[in-house]
N, C-alpha and C positions, 0 to 999 in steps of 0.2 A: 468870228466876232460875237455871234449870238451865244456861243458856249462861254466865252470870257465874261460876258455880261451876266450870264446865269451864275457862274462861279462867284462873281463879285457880289451878287445878291445873297449867296449863301453866307459869305463872310459878314455882310451887313446884318443878316439875321442873327448872327452870333452876338453882335453888339446889341441888337434890339431886345433879344430875349433876356439879356443880362440885367435889365433894369430892376432895381430893388425898391422896397417901400420907403416912403418919406411921408410926412404929414400931408403933403400933396404929391401923389404918385405921378411921376413924369416918365415918359417913354421917348427914346431917341427917334428923331425923324430926319428926313433929308429933303432938300429942294435946291435945284440949280447948282449941284455940285458941292453944296454946303450942308452942315448938319445943325439941328437944334433939338427942341423937345416939345412934345404935346402932352396934354392930360389924357385921362382915360376915355374921354368923350371924343378924342381926336382933335380937339381945339389946340392950335399952336400957341403955346404960352411963352416960349423962348425962341425967337426967330432963328432961322438957319443961317448963322453967321460964322460957325466954326468949321475947321477942316474936318473934324470928326467928333462924335460924342459917344460916350459909353455909359456904364451903369451909374444910376443915381443911388446912393446909399448913405444913410445917416446924414441926410441933408447936404450932401456934396455930390456933384455930378462931374464925371471925368470929361474933359474936353482936350482938344489938340489944336494948337495954333503955332504957326511957323515951325512945324515939325516937332514940337515939344508938348508934353502933357502937363496939365494943371487941373484946377477944380473951380467950379462955379457953385453958387447957392441956388435955391429954388426960384429966386427972382431973376437969375441969369447973370448976376454980378460975379466977376472973377474974384474969388477970395484967396486962392493960392495960385500965384503966377505960373504960367506954363514954362517951367525950367527943367523938367525932368525928361529923360529919354524913355522911361517906363514908369507906369504908375498903376496901382491897384485900387479896388474899391475899399471904402472904409468898412471895417469890421471890428467891433469891440473898441471903437474910438481910435483905431490906428489904420493906416494904409501904407503899404510898401511903396517905395519910390526908388528909382535908380538914376544915378548920374556917374559918368566916367566908368561905367561897367561895374559899379558897386551898388549894393542894395541895402536900404535901411528902412526906417519907419517914421512917419510924421503924424501929428495929431490934426484935428480939424481946423486949427488956426494956422497950420503950415509949419509949426515948429518941429524940427528934427528931434525926436525923443529917443530913438535907438539909432546910433551912428550908421552911416552907409559903409558897411564893412563886409557884407556877405556876397557870395557869388550868385545866389538865387534865394528867393524868399516867397512864402505863401501868405495868404490872408490868415489872420488869427481866427481860431476856432476853439471854443471851450477853454480860452485862456492861454493857449499855446499856438505857436506857428512853427512850421518847418523851415529851416534855413540850411544853406549849403556853405561849408567851409572846407577848403582843401579837396573839393570834389565829393564830399560825403554829406549826407543829410543828418541833421540833429534837430533839436527843438529848443526854443527859447520861450520865456514868459513875457508878459506885457511890459516888464521893467527892462527887458533885454538880457536877463540872467539866463545862462545856459542851464537847462533842466535835463536834457538828454544830449550827451556829447555827440558830435558828428561822427557817425560810424556806419551809416547805411547807404546802399546804392540808390535807394529811393525811399521817400517818406510821404505819406498822405496826411491831410488834415484829420484832427481828432473828431470822432463821431461816437456819441454815446459812451464816452470815457476811454475809447480805444482808438489806436491808429494803425493802419497797415504800414508795415515796413518791409523792405526787400533787401536781401543780402547780395554779396558779390557772386553768388552761385545762381542768382535770379530766382530765388525762392522767397515767398512772402509769408508773413505771419503777423501777429498783433502784439503791441506793447501798450502798457497803461501809462498814466501821466507821470509816473516816477521813472519810466524807462524800462521797467521790468517786462521781460517777455512773458506774456500770459498764454499765448497760443504759439507754439513753435513755428519757426520759419521753414515750412515744408511744402507750401502750395505753389503751383505754377501760376495761379492767379488768385486774387482776393479782393473783395470789395469792402467798403466801410460797413459797420453795423448800422442797420436801419430797422426800427421796430423790433429790436432784440435779436435780429438774425443777420447773417452775412453769407454771401455766396463765395465759395472757394472752388478751385479746380485742381484735381489731382489725376494723373494718368489720363489726361485728356477729357475727363468728365467733370461736369459742374454739379455741385450739390450745396445744400444749406447746412450751416452749423449755428449753435447758440454760443453764448459767451463762455460756456464751460467746455467748448469744442465738441459737444455732443452732436452727432449727426442727426439731422431732422429729416423726416419723411424717408421713404424707401426708394423714391424715384431719382434717377440721374438724368441730367439734361445735357444737351450739346452746348447750351449757352443759357445764362440766367443773369438777372440784374437784381439789385437790392429791393426789398419790399418798400412800397410806397402806396399810401391810401389803402393799406390792408391787403394789397395784391402784389405779386412779383411776376415780372415778365420772364417767360421761359421760351426756349426754342427746342423743338424736337423734330428731327427729320426735316430740317429747313422750313418749318412752319412755327409761327409765333402764337403764343397764348398766355394765359395768366393763371396762377395758382393762388389759393387763399392761404391763411396762416396755418391750416391743417395739412397743407400739401395737396389738397384736392383741386381738380381743374375747375376754376370759376368761369373762365372763358376758354373754350376749346382751342387747341393749337391748330388753327385753320387759316391764320392770317399770313399774308406774304411779307408783311412788315409791321412792326409796332415798336413803340417806345414806352417806357414806364409811365405810370399815372402821375399826374401833378395837378393839384387843385381839382381833382375829380374827373379829369379828362386824360385820354391817352391818344397820341397821334398814331394812326394805323392805316394800312392799305390792304385791300382784299386781293389784289392781283400783283404779280411781279412787274415792277416798273410802272405800276398804275398810280393814279392820283391818291393823295392822302386826305383823310378827314379826321374827325375826333369821335372817340367812343366814350361812353360812360362806363361805370364799374359793372354794369349789367351786360356789357358787351354790345350795346346798341349804338349805332352810328347816330349821334344826336346832331352832328354837323357832317353832312354827307361828303364823301371823298370828291374833291374838286380842285385841290391845290397841288402844285408841283413840289413845293417844300412847305413845311410848317414847323414852328417851334412849339415847345411846351407853353402852357398858359402860365403867366406870371402876373400877379396882381390883377387878374381878370381879363387880360388881353394875351393873344398869341400872334406872333409875327408870321406872315404867310407870303408866299410867292405864287402868283397866278398869272400865267402868260408873261407879259412884259411889265406887270405891276407887282410892287412890293408894298405890303401894308400890314394892318392889324385887324383882327376880328375879335369880337367879344364872345362871351360864353353862349350867346344866342345865335352865333354865326354871322352877325351883322358886321360888315366892314365899316370901321369907324375912322380909318385914315388909310389912304393909299397914294402911291406916287409911281410915275413911270421910271423904269430902271435907267433910262437915259440920263436921269438927274442924280444918279448915285454919286457920292463923293469918291474921290480917287482912293482905291483900296490898296494898301501895301502894308509896310511895317508901321503900324499906327502908333506904337508906343502905348496903346490901351489894351488891356488884357481881354481875351475873348472868353472869359469865364475861368475862374481859378480854382474851382472845386474839383479836386481829384477824386472822381467817382470810383476809380479802381486803380490799383497798383499792379499793373501787368508787366512782368519782366520782359 
């Protein structure tokens, strides 16, 4: 039973960390099996009356009632009725929704502006969204016009003008916004470009390239992630560390676990199976390892699990809201996405 509760907390954390900025930043919370929203100080501003809550984006918050997904505004008013099996966060004034197994897009007023006709769809990024037709990924623009015909086994959101795509041979490369292949599909794994660099993997080794496909640095890694806050997470001999934009070790590979930096902090652990805390870009633990699970910081808060409590801490490490896991909403197929950004296209 304890294991199941712990796993449930992990899923709830995915909802919590997905919150996005609005004029009044709101974060999902739960109480007595229901979900609502609190502000950055931990003050509950929308009571826990929903089955589940998800990301707030562009002044619309995902909610679930009677098994279906809809949206509320920052006052808690339902502005798009819960009628969808699946719904995404608003991005570039559009959100994907699903009904009857088909996916399309609505605007913030709830009007369907791109018909529900796709097998799968992603959030819009840089004016384009990946959609699936006939089992293949392609891309459409915000008017619904097909820009890149469906032809790939997998397609990720555009980042810095390029998108990772994967062919039927499970090899990845990059296309531009016209659909032109600018970096050949030859990699076993590839991540979106961040800060002008991308991590790719070939023959079991990870390394970084620029947009001309020039290989950067001389070092190969067992694992690596895109640059964030000027540093990239790397793994060598089962230890994690960070390199700078010159490829030099900024934080030595001595950590048992770490995630990429976000908002100046990285989740990290010093020992295998040990507690996690938060490091700054100097490699200093500014919030000491004490949590069983922790999310990245988003809008100044990070979701954490500590013992039987799930909650949020601010950048000073202060707990601003927490709740006993016994009050978790029922976690299942919520119809609300657990984050839709494809950080890597790994065949």
